[in-house]
N, C-alpha and C positions, 0 to 999 in steps of 0.2 A: 440683459437690460441696456436699455439703450443709453449712448451718450449722450450728455449733451452741452451745454456752453454758457458759462457766469462768470462773474464777479464788476462789482464794480468800482470803477478807478476812485480814489480818496487820496488825500494826503496822510492819511495812518491815524495815530494813536495820540491825540497831543492835550497842552493845556487847556485849547479851549474847550475839550470835552470835562474839565475838571477836574483832572487828575493831578495829584499832586506831586511837585519836584517833576514832570514832565515837562519839557521846553521843546522849540522846534529846534533849537541848538543840537539836541540830542535824537531828536530824529524826524524823518523827512514826512514822516504820515502824520496825519492828521484824520479823526472822526469825530463825523459829530455829535452830539453828546445826547441827543436825541434817539441817537440808533442804539446807545446803551439802555436796550427797554426795559431790561432786567437785573439792572445795577441798584442797589440798596446800602442805605449806611447801616439798616438794622445791625446791630451786635449781634444777632443769632443767627444769621446770613452766612454761610460758607464763603472762606475768604478764596479767591482766583487771586495769583500771582502772574503780574505780567511783567516781562520787559522788551521794550520797543525795539527789539534787535536781534537779529538771526544769524548766532557765530557756536562754535564750539566753547564759549568762556559763558555766553550767556545762555543756553541750557543747563551748565554745569548750577549757576549763581541761581537759577529759575528752582532746581531740585534742592537743592542747600536751603534755600528760603522754606521750602514744606518739611524740613526737621524729621527727613523718617530714620527709623532706627533702624538701620539693618541685621538683621536678622538671620543665620544660615544660609542656604543659598540663594544667589540673588538671579533672580529671573526677568530680563526685559522684554515687554512682550510687546512686538512690534508685528509687522508684516511686510513681506521683501518685493512686496508689488509680484505684476506680471511684468514679461519679458520688454525690456526697454520703455514700460511704462512710468508713471509720474511716482517716484516713490522719495521716502526719507534722504537725507545728504548722509554716506554713510559715516562722513568727518563729524558730524553732529554725531551721528548714535556712538562712535567711537568714543568721544570723549566723556560719553555720560557713562560707557559700560565700563571704561578704565577707573574712573571715579567711583563708580560701584563696585565694582568687578563682579559684574556680570555676565548671566549668559545669555543671550539672542531667543527668545523663543516664539514659536510660530506653529501652525498646525497645517497640514495638507490642504489641498483644495482642488478646485477640479482641472483641467487637463489647460498647463503644460505641470500645472503643480501638484499634480495625482500620485504621485510617488514621493518618498524621500530624497530618492538619486536625483530627478527631474526637478525638486524644488529647490536644493543645494544648487544645482546647478543655474537657476533663474535668481538664485539669489548673488550667487558671484558673478553673473553677468550683468547685477543692479550694483556692483561694485563692494557687496558683504560675505568676507571669507574669513578665514582665519586671524588674518591679519587686522582685523577690525575688532573681533572678540569672538569669543567662542559661540557655534550656531547649535541650537538643541531643536529637531522638529518634533513636539512633544509626541504624536501619534507615531512614530515611525516602528514601536514596539507593540500596537494595539491601543485601546481607548479606556475610561473610566466614565462612570455617570457620576454628575454632580448635581444632588438633588435642588429642586425650586418650590419653596415654601410658598403657598397663598399665591401662585403665580395667576395670569391671565389664561396660557394655554398651557402650555408645557410641566410636567412632571419632573421634566432633568434635562440639563445639557450633559450632552456626549460631546468629551474635548480628551485631549490625547493622553494617555497612563503616565507619559511621563511628568504631568502637571503635577503630582503629587510631590514628585522634588523638590517642590520648591517651598521659599518661607516667606521673601519676602518679593515682590512683585512692581513693577514698573512699566506701567504702560505710557507708550511713547508713540505718536503717530503722526502723520503729516496733513493739518484738517484741510479736508477739500471740499469745499463747497460750490462750486459748478462743474459737477464732473457726471459721475451717475444717479439713477434716480432718487437715491435716497444718499443724503450728505454723509461725507465721510470722515469721521471723529472717534473719537473715544469710546461710546456708546457700539459704534458698530464693530473695534476693536475687542473687547470684553464679550462681543455677542456674536456674529455671524463666523469672525476671526476665529474665534474660540473652538467651533465646532472641529468636531473632526473631518476630514479631506470630504467623503461621498453624506455618509450618515450623520452628523453633527449637525453639518448646513443645510442639507435638505426637511432634516426637522425643525431646523427653525425657521426654514424657508415657509415650510407650508403648516406652521403652525401644532406639530406636532401629529400631522396626522399620515407623513410617511418619511422613510429612511431610506430610500433607494433609487428615488431620482426626483428631478429637480418638479418641483411644485409650487409656486410663491402666491400668495393669498393677497387680498386687497392690501392698500398701505397701510389702514388700522390695524388689522389684522396683523402685519408682520410687523409694525412696530411694538405693538403689544405682544408679541410672541420674540424678537427683540431682546424687550425688556426683561422677559421673562429670563433668558440665557445670561444678562447682564448679574440679576438679580445671583446665580447661581455660582456666576465666577469670584461675584464678590464674597459669597456666607461661605464657601469654604475656605478663604482665607479671611476671614475677618479681621479687619484693622489692618493689613496688610500691604495694601492697595497705595499708590498713588499714579498721578494722571496727568500728564503732559500733553500739550497740542502745540503744533509747530505751524506757524501760521506764514508763508514764504511764497514767494514769488511763485504764481500759479496761473498760468493759461487756462483760460476759461474753455471748455468743451464741451457745451450743453444746447448752446442757442439761447439763452436766457438775453429777454430785453437787457439793453445797457452794460450787460456785464463787461467786467475788464479787469487785467490784472493788477494786482494791489501793491506788488512788491512784496520785498520782505517786509510783514509788521511788524510783527515778534511772537513769543514764546508764553502763551499761559500753563499754568501749573497748579492742582490742587490734590486734597482728598477727597473731593466729590466728583464723581462724574459727570453729574448733570449737571453741575453748577459752570464744569469747563467747557464743556459740549456749548450750552447756554452762551459762556461769554464769545466762542469763537463766531458762533451765528450775531450773535449781536453786530460783531464786529464787522463781519463779512457781508453777511446778507444787509445790516443796518448801510452799508455804503449804498444803500438805492437810492436813485436818485427822488424817489416820492415813496408813501406807504403803500398804494397800490401797486408797485412794480417787487416791494417789500414782500407783500404778499404774495402776487406770483409765485416769487421764487421760493418762498419757504413753502409753500403749497406745493410745487411743482420737485421737492425734493424733501418733501418729508419731515420736514422739522417737528413737524408733530412728536416723534420720539421723544424730545427731553420731557411734554409737560404728559406723556405716558408711561414714562422710566419714573416720575417725581412721584406720580397717583400708585405706583407700584411701588413705592418705599426704599427708591434706591436713591433720592439723593435731591434736590431743592435746583427750580431752575430761577430762585433769586437770589444772588452772591453780591459779594462788595469784592471791591478790586482794589488792591496793593500793587501799586507800581514800583520796580526794582529799578532803582539808580545805577 
C-alpha cells in the first residue's frame, strides 16, 4: 500500500465543543463541535470515554472508566508495527499492562515480521520486550479458525492458536489517520492484525478468495471483509473485549491537502469498536478546514469501514462522549 500524508492542525478538544468540564486550562487542543458529526445525546448510544491527555496515568484512567471485569488470562492486543515505524509509546503500554497484568499479543505479519523470531526482534527494536510486559505471538505454534456468522464474504477468520488461551481482551492502538490507504484504528487491529502471518491476512485482503499470496480487492469489498473478521474476533470472546484508541502527535505521511500534526490530542475508550473508531475519525478528520476537504480525506482513507461494520452488526457509528477529568 502507498503511504500518504494527512492531519489538520487544530487546537484539540475544548469546552467550545460542548464537552462538559473540559477547559482550555486542561488542554491546549480544541475541536470544532461541527467536526463531531456522530456525537449524540441519545442514552441508547454507546459511550466513548475521552481524556484530553496522553500519558501513563491517562490511559489507566480511560481503562478504569470502562469498568471491565478482569477474568482469567488477560491479552492486550496491539501491533508492534514495522522497524522504526510509528508505534505506541512502550511506556503507555507498560502502564496499562501492569495495571491489568496483561500479556502483549499479536500475530505474525509479512516480512520482516513473518516469523516469530523476527517479529520479536522488531518488537524489541521498537521498545517492546520483557521489561514492558510478557509477549505472546499468537500464531507461533499454529492457527485456529474463528467462525463468522452472517458475514459479507468470510466464513472464518484464521488467527493464532494461542488466542484460545485468553479470557479477557483489551485492544489498544495508536490511531493513525493520515498514513496508509486505510486509516489505522481499532477495527484494523481486530481484523487484518488478528489474521495469521500470511494465510489469515491474505484471506481478509482478498475477501476470502486466496490464502497463499497478497491480493487486495476494491476498498468497499476489503472493508466488508475486514468487518467480517472483526465480527469473528468479537464473537469468539463475547463481552470480553474493550477498545482504546490513542491519538498522539503523529506526522502526516500521505500527502493529503491541509493535513498537519495535531499533537497529543488524548485517549478514547469504549466497549464498542465502531464507536471508538468513529469518535477518533470525527476528531482527526473533523479537523479539516472545511467539509469538502474532510470528505476527500475520508474517501482517501476508506472511513466507510465504520458504516459497513455497523451494518454488519458489530457496533454503532453514533456515540455519546464522556470526558474524564
